[in-house]
GUGU-985273 format. One record per residue: residue in three letters; residue number from 1; z, x, y of N, C-alpha, C in turn. Coordinates in steps of 0.2 Angstrom, whole numbers. Layout:
<nodes>
ALA, NUM, Z, X, Y, Z, X, Y, Z, X, Y .
...
</nodes>
This chain:
<nodes>
MET, 1, -32, -513, 411, -39, -513, 413, -43, -519, 411 .
VAL, 2, -47, -521, 416, -51, -527, 415, -59, -525, 415 .
THR, 3, -63, -528, 411, -70, -526, 411, -74, -533, 412 .
ARG, 4, -80, -532, 415, -85, -538, 415, -89, -538, 408 .
LEU, 5, -89, -544, 405, -93, -545, 399, -101, -544, 401 .
LEU, 6, -104, -541, 397, -111, -539, 398, -115, -546, 399 .
GLN, 7, -119, -546, 404, -124, -552, 406, -120, -558, 406 .
SER, 8, -114, -558, 410, -110, -563, 410, -106, -563, 417 .
ASP, 9, -103, -569, 419, -98, -569, 425, -91, -569, 422 .
ARG, 10, -90, -568, 416, -83, -568, 413, -80, -561, 413 .
PHE, 11, -73, -561, 412, -70, -555, 412, -65, -555, 406 .
CYS, 12, -63, -549, 404, -58, -548, 398, -54, -542, 399 .
LEU, 13, -48, -542, 396, -44, -536, 396, -47, -531, 391 .
VAL, 14, -48, -525, 393, -51, -520, 388, -47, -519, 382 .
ARG, 15, -40, -520, 382, -36, -520, 376, -38, -525, 371 .
ASP, 16, -39, -531, 374, -41, -537, 370, -48, -536, 366 .
LEU, 17, -53, -532, 370, -59, -531, 366, -58, -526, 361 .
HIS, 18, -53, -521, 362, -52, -516, 357, -49, -519, 351 .
HIS, 19, -44, -524, 352, -41, -527, 346, -46, -531, 342 .
LEU, 20, -51, -535, 346, -56, -539, 343, -60, -534, 339 .
SER, 21, -62, -528, 341, -66, -524, 337, -63, -522, 331 .
TRP, 22, -56, -520, 331, -53, -518, 325, -53, -524, 320 .
ILE, 23, -51, -530, 323, -51, -536, 318, -58, -537, 315 .
ALA, 24, -63, -536, 319, -70, -537, 316, -72, -532, 311 .
ALA, 25, -70, -525, 312, -71, -520, 308, -67, -521, 301 .
ASP, 26, -61, -523, 302, -57, -525, 296, -60, -530, 292 .
LYS, 27, -62, -535, 295, -65, -541, 291, -72, -539, 288 .
GLN, 28, -75, -534, 291, -81, -532, 288, -80, -528, 281 .
LYS, 29, -74, -525, 281, -73, -521, 275, -72, -526, 269 .
ASP, 30, -69, -532, 270, -68, -537, 265, -73, -541, 263 .
HIS, 31, -80, -540, 266, -85, -545, 265, -87, -545, 257 .
ALA, 32, -85, -541, 253, -87, -541, 246, -83, -547, 242 .
THR, 33, -77, -548, 245, -72, -553, 242, -72, -560, 246 .
ARG, 34, -74, -559, 253, -74, -564, 257, -80, -564, 262 .
PRO, 35, -83, -570, 263, -89, -570, 267, -87, -567, 274 .
ALA, 36, -92, -563, 276, -91, -559, 283, -92, -564, 288 .
VAL, 37, -88, -563, 294, -88, -567, 300, -95, -566, 304 .
PRO, 38, -99, -570, 305, -105, -569, 309, -103, -566, 316 .
ALA, 39, -107, -561, 318, -106, -558, 325, -106, -563, 330 .
GLY, 40, -110, -568, 329, -111, -573, 334, -105, -577, 335 .
VAL, 41, -100, -578, 330, -94, -582, 331, -90, -578, 336 .
TYR, 42, -89, -571, 335, -85, -568, 340, -87, -569, 347 .
ALA, 43, -94, -568, 348, -96, -569, 355, -96, -576, 358 .
ALA, 44, -97, -581, 354, -97, -588, 356, -91, -591, 356 .
GLN, 45, -86, -589, 352, -80, -592, 352, -74, -588, 354 .
VAL, 46, -73, -582, 350, -67, -578, 352, -67, -575, 359 .
LEU, 47, -73, -573, 361, -73, -570, 368, -72, -575, 373 .
GLN, 48, -74, -581, 372, -73, -587, 377, -66, -588, 377 .
PHE, 49, -62, -587, 372, -55, -589, 372, -51, -583, 376 .
LEU, 50, -54, -577, 374, -50, -571, 377, -52, -570, 385 .
SER, 51, -58, -572, 387, -60, -570, 393, -59, -576, 398 .
TRP, 52, -61, -575, 405, -60, -579, 410, -65, -578, 415 .
THR, 53, -66, -583, 420, -70, -582, 426, -66, -584, 432 .
SER, 54, -68, -581, 437, -64, -583, 444, -68, -587, 448 .
GLU, 55, -74, -590, 446, -78, -594, 449, -76, -601, 450 .
LYS, 56, -79, -605, 454, -77, -612, 455, -70, -613, 457 .
PRO, 57, -68, -613, 463, -61, -613, 465, -58, -620, 463 .
LEU, 58, -52, -621, 461, -49, -627, 459, -44, -630, 464 .
VAL, 59, -42, -625, 469, -38, -627, 474, -40, -623, 480 .
ALA, 60, -39, -626, 486, -41, -623, 493, -36, -625, 498 .
THR, 61, -35, -620, 502, -30, -621, 508, -33, -620, 514 .
GLY, 62, -33, -625, 519, -35, -624, 525, -30, -622, 531 .
GLY, 63, -31, -624, 537, -27, -623, 542, -20, -626, 541 .
PHE, 64, -20, -632, 540, -13, -636, 539, -14, -641, 533 .
HIS, 65, -19, -640, 529, -20, -645, 523, -22, -641, 517 .
THR, 66, -21, -645, 511, -22, -642, 505, -27, -647, 501 .
VAL, 67, -31, -644, 497, -36, -648, 493, -36, -646, 486 .
ALA, 68, -36, -651, 481, -35, -649, 474, -40, -653, 470 .
LEU, 69, -43, -649, 466, -48, -652, 461, -45, -655, 455 .
LEU, 70, -46, -662, 454, -42, -665, 448, -46, -664, 442 .
ALA, 71, -43, -665, 436, -46, -664, 429, -52, -667, 428 .
LYS, 72, -54, -673, 431, -60, -676, 429, -65, -676, 435 .
GLY, 73, -64, -671, 439, -69, -670, 445, -67, -673, 451 .
GLY, 74, -61, -677, 451, -59, -680, 457, -56, -675, 462 .
LEU, 75, -55, -677, 468, -53, -673, 474, -47, -676, 477 .
THR, 76, -41, -672, 478, -36, -675, 482, -34, -670, 488 .
CYS, 77, -33, -673, 494, -31, -669, 499, -25, -671, 502 .
PHE, 78, -21, -667, 505, -15, -669, 508, -13, -664, 514 .
GLY, 79, -9, -666, 518, -7, -662, 524, -10, -665, 530 .
SER, 80, -11, -661, 535, -14, -663, 542, -21, -667, 541 .
ASN, 81, -22, -673, 544, -28, -676, 543, -30, -678, 550 .
MET, 82, -28, -675, 555, -30, -676, 562, -38, -676, 563 .
LYS, 83, -41, -673, 559, -49, -673, 560, -52, -676, 554 .
GLY, 84, -49, -679, 550, -52, -682, 544, -53, -678, 539 .
GLN, 85, -50, -672, 539, -51, -667, 533, -48, -669, 527 .
CYS, 86, -44, -674, 527, -41, -677, 520, -44, -684, 519 .
ASP, 87, -49, -686, 522, -52, -692, 521, -58, -691, 516 .
VAL, 88, -56, -691, 509, -61, -690, 504, -66, -696, 504 .
PRO, 89, -73, -694, 505, -78, -700, 505, -77, -704, 499 .
THR, 90, -78, -710, 499, -79, -715, 494, -85, -713, 490 .
GLY, 91, -84, -713, 483, -90, -712, 479, -93, -705, 479 .
LEU, 92, -88, -700, 480, -90, -693, 481, -93, -690, 474 .
GLY, 93, -91, -693, 469, -93, -691, 462, -90, -685, 460 .
PRO, 94, -91, -683, 454, -88, -677, 451, -89, -671, 455 .
VAL, 95, -83, -667, 457, -84, -661, 461, -82, -655, 456 .
THR, 96, -85, -649, 458, -84, -643, 453, -81, -638, 457 .
ALA, 97, -81, -638, 464, -78, -633, 468, -76, -635, 475 .
VAL, 98, -71, -632, 478, -68, -634, 484, -67, -628, 489 .
ALA, 99, -68, -630, 495, -66, -625, 500, -63, -628, 506 .
ALA, 100, -59, -625, 510, -56, -628, 516, -56, -623, 522 .
GLY, 101, -58, -626, 528, -58, -622, 534, -52, -624, 538 .
ALA, 102, -51, -623, 545, -46, -625, 549, -44, -632, 548 .
TYR, 103, -50, -636, 550, -49, -643, 550, -55, -647, 546 .
HIS, 104, -58, -643, 541, -63, -647, 538, -63, -645, 530 .
THR, 105, -66, -649, 526, -66, -648, 519, -73, -648, 516 .
VAL, 106, -74, -644, 511, -81, -643, 508, -80, -644, 501 .
ALA, 107, -84, -649, 498, -84, -651, 491, -91, -649, 488 .
LEU, 108, -91, -646, 483, -98, -645, 479, -98, -650, 473 .
ARG, 109, -103, -654, 473, -104, -659, 468, -107, -656, 462 .
ALA, 110, -106, -660, 457, -108, -658, 450, -116, -656, 450 .
GLY, 111, -120, -660, 454, -127, -659, 454, -129, -654, 459 .
GLY, 112, -125, -650, 462, -127, -645, 467, -127, -647, 474 .
GLY, 113, -125, -654, 475, -125, -656, 482, -119, -654, 486 .
LEU, 114, -120, -654, 492, -114, -651, 496, -112, -657, 501 .
VAL, 115, -105, -658, 501, -102, -663, 505, -97, -660, 510 .
CYS, 116, -97, -661, 516, -92, -659, 521, -89, -664, 525 .
PHE, 117, -83, -664, 526, -79, -669, 530, -74, -666, 534 .
GLY, 118, -72, -669, 540, -67, -667, 544, -70, -665, 551 .
ASP, 119, -67, -660, 554, -69, -658, 561, -77, -655, 560 .
ASP, 120, -81, -657, 565, -88, -655, 565, -90, -653, 572 .
VAL, 121, -85, -651, 576, -87, -650, 583, -91, -644, 584 .
HIS, 122, -91, -639, 579, -95, -633, 579, -101, -634, 574 .
GLY, 123, -102, -640, 571, -107, -641, 566, -106, -639, 559 .
GLN, 124, -99, -637, 558, -97, -634, 551, -97, -640, 546 .
CYS, 125, -98, -646, 548, -99, -651, 543, -106, -654, 543 .
SER, 126, -110, -651, 547, -117, -654, 547, -122, -650, 542 .
VAL, 127, -122, -653, 536, -126, -650, 531, -133, -650, 532 .
PRO, 128, -136, -644, 532, -144, -644, 534, -148, -649, 529 .
THR, 129, -152, -653, 533, -156, -657, 529, -161, -654, 524 .
GLY, 130, -161, -656, 518, -166, -653, 513, -163, -647, 510 .
LEU, 131, -156, -646, 510, -153, -640, 507, -154, -641, 500 .
ARG, 132, -156, -635, 497, -157, -635, 490, -151, -634, 486 .
PRO, 133, -151, -635, 479, -145, -635, 475, -140, -629, 477 .
VAL, 134, -134, -631, 477, -129, -625, 479, -125, -624, 473 .
THR, 135, -123, -617, 472, -119, -615, 466, -112, -612, 469 .
GLY, 136, -112, -610, 475, -106, -607, 477, -104, -609, 485 .
ILE, 137, -98, -610, 487, -96, -612, 493, -90, -607, 496 .
ALA, 138, -90, -607, 503, -84, -604, 506, -84, -608, 513 .
ALA, 139, -78, -608, 516, -76, -611, 522, -72, -606, 526 .
GLY, 140, -75, -604, 532, -71, -600, 537, -67, -605, 542 .
THR, 141, -65, -602, 547, -61, -607, 551, -65, -612, 554 .
PHE, 142, -71, -611, 557, -75, -616, 560, -82, -615, 557 .
HIS, 143, -83, -612, 551, -90, -612, 549, -90, -613, 541 .
THR, 144, -96, -614, 538, -97, -616, 531, -102, -611, 528 .
VAL, 145, -101, -609, 522, -106, -605, 519, -108, -608, 512 .
ALA, 146, -115, -608, 511, -117, -611, 505, -121, -606, 501 .
LEU, 147, -120, -605, 495, -124, -600, 491, -129, -605, 486 .
LEU, 148, -135, -604, 487, -140, -608, 484, -141, -605, 477 .
GLU, 149, -144, -609, 472, -145, -607, 465, -150, -601, 465 .
ASP, 150, -154, -600, 470, -159, -594, 469, -156, -588, 473 .
GLY, 151, -149, -588, 475, -146, -583, 478, -147, -582, 485 .
GLU, 152, -150, -587, 488, -150, -587, 496, -144, -589, 499 .
LEU, 153, -142, -587, 505, -136, -589, 508, -138, -593, 514 .
VAL, 154, -134, -598, 515, -135, -603, 521, -129, -604, 524 .
CYS, 155, -128, -602, 531, -122, -603, 535, -123, -608, 540 .
PHE, 156, -118, -612, 542, -119, -616, 548, -112, -617, 551 .
GLY, 157, -112, -619, 557, -105, -620, 561, -105, -615, 566 .
ARG, 158, -99, -613, 568, -98, -609, 574, -101, -602, 573 .
ASN, 159, -104, -599, 578, -108, -593, 577, -107, -588, 582 .
VAL, 160, -102, -588, 586, -100, -584, 592, -101, -577, 590 .
HIS, 161, -98, -575, 584, -98, -568, 583, -103, -566, 577 .
GLY, 162, -108, -570, 576, -113, -569, 571, -111, -570, 564 .
GLN, 163, -106, -574, 563, -104, -575, 556, -108, -580, 552 .
CYS, 164, -113, -583, 556, -118, -587, 553, -125, -584, 553 .
SER, 165, -126, -578, 556, -132, -575, 556, -133, -571, 550 .
VAL, 166, -136, -574, 545, -137, -570, 539, -142, -565, 540 .
PRO, 167, -141, -559, 538, -145, -553, 539, -152, -554, 535 .
ALA, 168, -157, -553, 539, -164, -553, 536, -165, -549, 530 .
GLY, 169, -168, -552, 524, -169, -548, 518, -163, -546, 515 .
LEU, 170, -158, -551, 515, -151, -549, 512, -152, -548, 504 .
GLY, 171, -156, -552, 501, -157, -551, 494, -153, -556, 490 .
PRO, 172, -153, -557, 484, -150, -562, 480, -142, -561, 481 .
VAL, 173, -138, -566, 482, -131, -566, 483, -128, -569, 477 .
THR, 174, -122, -566, 474, -119, -569, 468, -112, -572, 470 .
ALA, 175, -109, -570, 476, -102, -573, 478, -102, -572, 485 .
VAL, 176, -98, -577, 488, -97, -577, 495, -90, -578, 497 .
ALA, 177, -88, -577, 503, -81, -578, 506, -82, -578, 514 .
ALA, 178, -78, -582, 517, -78, -583, 524, -71, -582, 527 .
GLY, 179, -71, -578, 532, -65, -578, 536, -65, -581, 543 .
THR, 180, -61, -580, 547, -61, -583, 554, -67, -583, 557 .
SER, 181, -70, -576, 558, -76, -575, 562, -80, -570, 558 .
HIS, 182, -80, -570, 551, -84, -565, 548, -86, -568, 541 .
THR, 183, -91, -566, 538, -94, -569, 532, -95, -563, 527 .
VAL, 184, -93, -564, 521, -94, -558, 516, -98, -561, 510 .
ALA, 185, -103, -556, 508, -108, -558, 503, -108, -552, 498 .
LEU, 186, -107, -554, 492, -108, -550, 486, -115, -550, 483 .
LEU, 187, -119, -545, 483, -126, -545, 481, -127, -544, 474 .
ALA, 188, -132, -546, 471, -133, -546, 464, -133, -539, 461 .
ASP, 189, -135, -534, 466, -135, -527, 464, -128, -524, 465 .
GLY, 190, -123, -528, 466, -116, -525, 467, -114, -523, 474 .
LYS, 191, -119, -523, 479, -117, -521, 485, -114, -526, 489 .
LEU, 192, -109, -524, 493, -105, -529, 497, -108, -529, 505 .
VAL, 193, -109, -534, 507, -112, -535, 514, -108, -540, 518 .
CYS, 194, -105, -537, 524, -101, -542, 528, -105, -542, 535 .
PHE, 195, -104, -548, 538, -107, -549, 545, -103, -554, 549 .
GLY, 196, -103, -553, 556, -99, -556, 560, -94, -552, 564 .
ARG, 197, -89, -554, 566, -84, -550, 570, -81, -544, 566 .
ASN, 198, -81, -538, 569, -79, -532, 566, -74, -528, 570 .
ALA, 199, -70, -532, 574, -66, -528, 579, -60, -525, 575 .
ASP, 200, -58, -527, 569, -53, -524, 565, -55, -520, 559 .
GLY, 201, -62, -519, 559, -65, -516, 553, -66, -520, 547 .
GLN, 202, -65, -527, 548, -66, -532, 542, -73, -532, 539 .
CYS, 203, -78, -529, 543, -85, -529, 540, -87, -522, 539 .
SER, 204, -82, -517, 539, -84, -510, 538, -82, -509, 530 .
VAL, 205, -87, -510, 526, -86, -509, 519, -85, -502, 517 .
PRO, 206, -80, -500, 514, -79, -493, 512, -84, -491, 507 .
ALA, 207, -86, -484, 507, -91, -482, 503, -88, -481, 496 .
GLY, 208, -92, -482, 491, -91, -480, 484, -86, -485, 481 .
LEU, 209, -86, -491, 483, -81, -496, 480, -82, -497, 472 .
GLY, 210, -88, -496, 470, -89, -498, 463, -90, -505, 461 .
PRO, 211, -91, -507, 455, -93, -514, 453, -88, -519, 456 .
ILE, 212, -90, -524, 459, -86, -529, 462, -86, -536, 458 .
ALA, 213, -81, -539, 457, -81, -545, 453, -81, -551, 458 .
SER, 214, -77, -551, 463, -76, -557, 468, -74, -554, 474 .
VAL, 215, -74, -558, 479, -72, -557, 486, -68, -562, 489 .
SER, 216, -64, -561, 494, -61, -566, 498, -60, -563, 505 .
ALA, 217, -59, -567, 510, -59, -565, 517, -53, -569, 521 .
GLY, 218, -49, -565, 525, -44, -568, 529, -46, -569, 536 .
ALA, 219, -41, -569, 540, -43, -570, 547, -47, -564, 550 .
ASN, 220, -44, -558, 548, -47, -552, 551, -47, -546, 545 .
HIS, 221, -47, -548, 539, -47, -543, 534, -51, -546, 528 .
THR, 222, -53, -541, 524, -58, -543, 518, -55, -540, 512 .
VAL, 223, -55, -543, 506, -52, -541, 500, -58, -541, 494 .
ALA, 224, -59, -536, 491, -63, -536, 485, -60, -534, 479 .
LEU, 225, -61, -539, 474, -58, -538, 467, -63, -534, 463 .
LEU, 226, -61, -528, 461, -66, -524, 458, -66, -526, 450 .
ALA, 227, -72, -524, 447, -73, -526, 440, -67, -523, 435 .
GLY, 228, -64, -518, 437, -59, -515, 433, -52, -518, 434 .
GLY, 229, -52, -523, 439, -45, -526, 440, -41, -524, 446 .
GLU, 230, -44, -519, 450, -41, -516, 455, -43, -520, 462 .
LEU, 231, -39, -519, 467, -40, -522, 473, -42, -517, 479 .
ALA, 232, -47, -519, 483, -49, -515, 489, -48, -519, 495 .
CYS, 233, -44, -517, 499, -43, -521, 506, -45, -517, 512 .
PHE, 234, -48, -520, 516, -50, -517, 523, -50, -522, 528 .
GLY, 235, -49, -519, 534, -48, -523, 540, -41, -523, 543 .
GLU, 236, -39, -528, 547, -33, -528, 550, -27, -527, 545 .
ASN, 237, -22, -523, 546, -17, -522, 542, -10, -522, 546 .
ALA, 238, -10, -525, 551, -4, -525, 555, 2, -528, 552 .
ASP, 239, 1, -533, 547, 6, -536, 543, 7, -534, 536 .
GLY, 240, 3, -529, 534, 3, -526, 527, -2, -530, 523 .
GLN, 241, -6, -534, 526, -10, -539, 521, -16, -534, 518 .
CYS, 242, -16, -528, 520, -21, -524, 516, -17, -518, 512 .
SER, 243, -11, -518, 512, -7, -513, 509, -5, -516, 502 .
VAL, 244, -10, -514, 497, -10, -516, 490, -4, -513, 487 .
PRO, 245, 1, -516, 484, 7, -513, 481, 5, -508, 475 .
ALA, 246, 8, -503, 475, 7, -497, 470, 8, -500, 463 .
GLY, 247, 4, -498, 459, 5, -500, 452, 3, -507, 450 .
LEU, 248, 0, -511, 455, -2, -518, 454, -6, -518, 448 .
GLY, 249, -4, -522, 443, -8, -522, 437, -13, -526, 436 .
PRO, 250, -18, -527, 431, -24, -529, 432, -25, -536, 435 .
VAL, 251, -29, -537, 440, -29, -543, 444, -36, -547, 442 .
ILE, 252, -35, -553, 441, -41, -557, 439, -43, -562, 444 .
ALA, 253, -39, -563, 450, -42, -567, 455, -38, -565, 462 .
VAL, 254, -41, -566, 467, -38, -564, 474, -40, -569, 479 .
THR, 255, -35, -570, 484, -37, -575, 489, -33, -572, 495 .
ALA, 256, -37, -573, 501, -34, -570, 507, -32, -576, 512 .
GLY, 257, -26, -576, 515, -24, -580, 520, -26, -577, 527 .
THR, 258, -23, -580, 532, -24, -578, 539, -22, -570, 539 .
ASN, 259, -15, -569, 537, -13, -563, 538, -9, -561, 531 .
HIS, 260, -11, -564, 526, -8, -562, 519, -13, -562, 514 .
THR, 261, -11, -559, 508, -15, -559, 502, -12, -561, 496 .
ALA, 262, -15, -564, 492, -12, -566, 486, -16, -564, 480 .
ALA, 263, -13, -561, 475, -16, -558, 469, -14, -561, 463 .
LEU, 264, -18, -564, 459, -16, -567, 452, -17, -561, 447 .
LEU, 265, -12, -560, 443, -13, -554, 438, -15, -557, 431 .
ALA, 266, -17, -553, 427, -20, -555, 420, -14, -559, 416 .
ASP, 267, -8, -557, 417, -3, -561, 413, 0, -567, 417 .
GLY, 268, -4, -569, 422, -2, -575, 425, 3, -575, 431 .
GLU, 269, 6, -568, 432, 10, -567, 438, 7, -568, 445 .
LEU, 270, 10, -570, 450, 7, -570, 456, 11, -565, 461 .
VAL, 271, 7, -561, 464, 10, -556, 469, 7, -557, 476 .
CYS, 272, 11, -558, 481, 8, -559, 487, 11, -553, 492 .
PHE, 273, 7, -552, 497, 9, -547, 502, 6, -548, 508 .
GLY, 274, 9, -546, 514, 7, -547, 520, 12, -551, 524 .
ARG, 275, 10, -554, 529, 15, -558, 534, 18, -564, 530 .
SER, 276, 24, -565, 531, 28, -570, 527, 33, -573, 531 .
GLY, 277, 32, -574, 537, 37, -577, 542, 39, -584, 540 .
PHE, 278, 35, -588, 536, 36, -594, 533, 37, -594, 526 .
GLY, 279, 38, -588, 523, 39, -588, 516, 32, -589, 512 .
GLN, 280, 27, -588, 515, 20, -589, 511, 19, -583, 506 .
CYS, 281, 23, -578, 507, 22, -572, 502, 28, -572, 497 .
HIS, 282, 33, -577, 498, 39, -578, 493, 38, -582, 488 .
ALA, 283, 34, -580, 482, 33, -584, 477, 40, -586, 473 .
PRO, 284, 40, -593, 472, 47, -595, 469, 48, -591, 462 .
GLU, 285, 55, -590, 461, 57, -586, 455, 55, -591, 449 .
GLY, 286, 53, -588, 443, 52, -592, 437, 46, -597, 438 .
LEU, 287, 41, -595, 442, 35, -599, 444, 31, -601, 438 .
GLY, 288, 31, -596, 433, 27, -598, 427, 20, -595, 428 .
PRO, 289, 16, -595, 422, 10, -593, 422, 5, -597, 427 .
VAL, 290, 2, -593, 432, -3, -596, 437, -10, -596, 435 .
SER, 291, -14, -601, 436, -21, -601, 434, -26, -601, 440 .
ALA, 292, -23, -603, 445, -28, -602, 451, -23, -602, 458 .
VAL, 293, -26, -599, 463, -21, -598, 469, -26, -598, 475 .
ALA, 294, -23, -601, 481, -27, -601, 487, -22, -600, 492 .
ALA, 295, -24, -596, 498, -20, -594, 503, -22, -597, 510 .
GLY, 296, -18, -601, 513, -20, -604, 520, -17, -600, 526 .
ILE, 297, -17, -603, 531, -14, -599, 537, -7, -597, 536 .
PHE, 298, -3, -602, 534, 4, -600, 533, 7, -603, 527 .
HIS, 299, 3, -605, 522, 6, -607, 516, 1, -605, 510 .
THR, 300, 4, -605, 504, 1, -603, 498, 1, -608, 493 .
ALA, 301, -4, -610, 489, -4, -615, 484, -6, -612, 477 .
ALA, 302, -2, -613, 472, -3, -610, 466, -4, -616, 461 .
LEU, 303, -9, -616, 457, -10, -620, 451, -8, -617, 445 .
LEU, 304, -3, -620, 442, 0, -617, 436, -4, -619, 430 .
ALA, 305, -3, -615, 425, -6, -616, 418, -5, -623, 415 .
ASP, 306, 1, -626, 417, 3, -632, 414, 0, -638, 418 .
GLY, 307, -4, -636, 424, -7, -642, 428, -3, -644, 434 .
ASN, 308, 3, -641, 435, 7, -643, 441, 4, -638, 447 .
LEU, 309, 5, -641, 453, 3, -638, 459, 9, -636, 463 .
ILE, 310, 10, -630, 464, 16, -627, 467, 14, -624, 474 .
GLY, 311, 18, -625, 479, 16, -622, 485, 23, -619, 489 .
PHE, 312, 21, -614, 493, 27, -611, 497, 24, -609, 504 .
GLY, 313, 29, -610, 509, 27, -608, 515, 28, -613, 520 .
LEU, 314, 24, -613, 526, 25, -618, 531, 23, -625, 528 .
ASN, 315, 27, -630, 530, 25, -637, 528, 26, -642, 533 .
THR, 316, 24, -640, 539, 25, -645, 545, 21, -651, 545 .
GLU, 317, 15, -651, 541, 10, -656, 541, 10, -659, 534 .
GLY, 318, 15, -657, 530, 14, -660, 523, 9, -656, 519 .
GLN, 319, 7, -650, 521, 2, -647, 517, 5, -644, 510 .
CYS, 320, 12, -644, 510, 15, -642, 504, 18, -648, 500 .
ASP, 321, 16, -654, 502, 19, -660, 499, 14, -663, 494 .
ALA, 322, 14, -660, 488, 9, -662, 483, 10, -670, 481 .
PRO, 323, 5, -674, 480, 5, -681, 478, 9, -681, 471 .
ALA, 324, 12, -687, 470, 15, -688, 463, 10, -687, 458 .
GLY, 325, 13, -683, 453, 8, -682, 447, 5, -675, 447 .
LEU, 326, 5, -672, 453, 2, -665, 454, 8, -660, 454 .
GLY, 327, 14, -661, 454, 19, -657, 454, 22, -656, 462 .
GLY, 328, 28, -653, 462, 31, -652, 469, 30, -646, 472 .
PHE, 329, 30, -645, 478, 29, -639, 482, 36, -637, 485 .
ARG, 330, 36, -630, 485, 42, -627, 488, 41, -626, 495 .
GLN, 331, 46, -628, 499, 46, -627, 507, 51, -623, 509 .
GLU, 332, 49, -619, 514, 54, -614, 517, 54, -615, 525 .
ALA, 333, 59, -615, 528, 60, -616, 535, 57, -610, 539 .
GLY, 334, 53, -612, 544, 50, -606, 548, 54, -604, 554 .
ARG, 335, 52, -598, 556, 55, -596, 562, 51, -594, 568 .
GLU, 336, 44, -597, 567, 39, -595, 572, 36, -602, 575 .
ALA, 337, 40, -607, 576, 37, -613, 578, 33, -613, 584 .
GLY, 338, 35, -609, 589, 31, -608, 595, 25, -605, 594 .
PHE, 339, 25, -600, 590, 18, -596, 588, 14, -601, 585 .
VAL, 340, 16, -606, 580, 12, -610, 577, 9, -615, 582 .
ARG, 341, 13, -618, 586, 10, -622, 591, 5, -619, 596 .
ARG, 342, 6, -613, 597, 0, -610, 601, -6, -609, 597 .
LEU, 343, -5, -607, 591, -11, -606, 586, -14, -613, 585 .
ARG, 344, -11, -618, 584, -14, -625, 583, -18, -627, 589 .
ARG, 345, -15, -625, 595, -19, -627, 601, -25, -623, 602 .
ARG, 346, -25, -617, 600, -31, -613, 600, -36, -615, 595 .
LEU, 347, -34, -617, 589, -39, -620, 584, -42, -626, 586 .
GLN, 348, -38, -631, 589, -40, -637, 591, -45, -636, 597 .
ALA, 349, -44, -631, 601, -49, -630, 607, -55, -626, 605 .
GLY, 350, -55, -624, 598, -61, -620, 596, -61, -613, 599 .
ARG, 351, -55, -610, 601, -55, -604, 604, -53, -598, 599 .
SER, 352, -52, -599, 593, -50, -594, 588, -55, -589, 588 .
GLN, 353, -52, -583, 588, -56, -577, 588, -58, -575, 580 .
</nodes>
């Protein structure tokens, strides 16, 4: 069981909190012979060690490219660069979070500035003039979402299905996600709001979800990570992308690809389910503890605890060929080349639904 720490964006295993309470109580009994440990030490140091946050993505996967945030805030992109989505601007400066659409990349700078590069045919890279400091980002197939420091949501890019039409009076937002043609907003009061295309129920939020920690969006499905570590998926499920495995044990992060879902467990294990025609759900054996994960159209990227970047799935554009020093990617031959070519043509023509 996972719980959110009070007045914090961090999460911790309930069992670890129990153990910490027992240790603190035991230490308190010995205060006559040994100085008592101040309560502030447990909160400021021990809890920071035991807890985690799923904010600030370190790796992102687009249509056919991958973006990774380096240790010192640098950015590296690899894979398809036909629209300039891997041409990192010179002097970008320290980056704190990344997101990737079909053919564009979004970088959140340390000062809250937003930089987008790559395909801009729908205005997905045209950052609004005078945009106030940004704290969170998301990239859909052809649109971009920016969460401002005051909780306001700003969307720009393709809006055929209303995915950029932020509902009036939405209220403060704390987390965002973007799918192919829909946008997901987690409000400060815990309510989940989705807008845009809803042909498959990807915007039909189930009643009584309970406290939500984070959200992600695939092509036509939405995934909510609940504060207790459980997953709630809704929308298209033709490939099993919403069929959460029974007994899936506490989840700390989740990401949705086009037709698959990847869940990072509290012990560092990675569990993927949904479409896997190119092996995008086949995590390599002995992968080791994972610290971050991203799901693209047909590939998955996992950042390991040791700093290596590992990927699996389609690699036709080198989206799984990590640069030297980042670690190698696993590649599996695909069986759906014709389907990929058709999808690529639709993406390039801007006709994706």
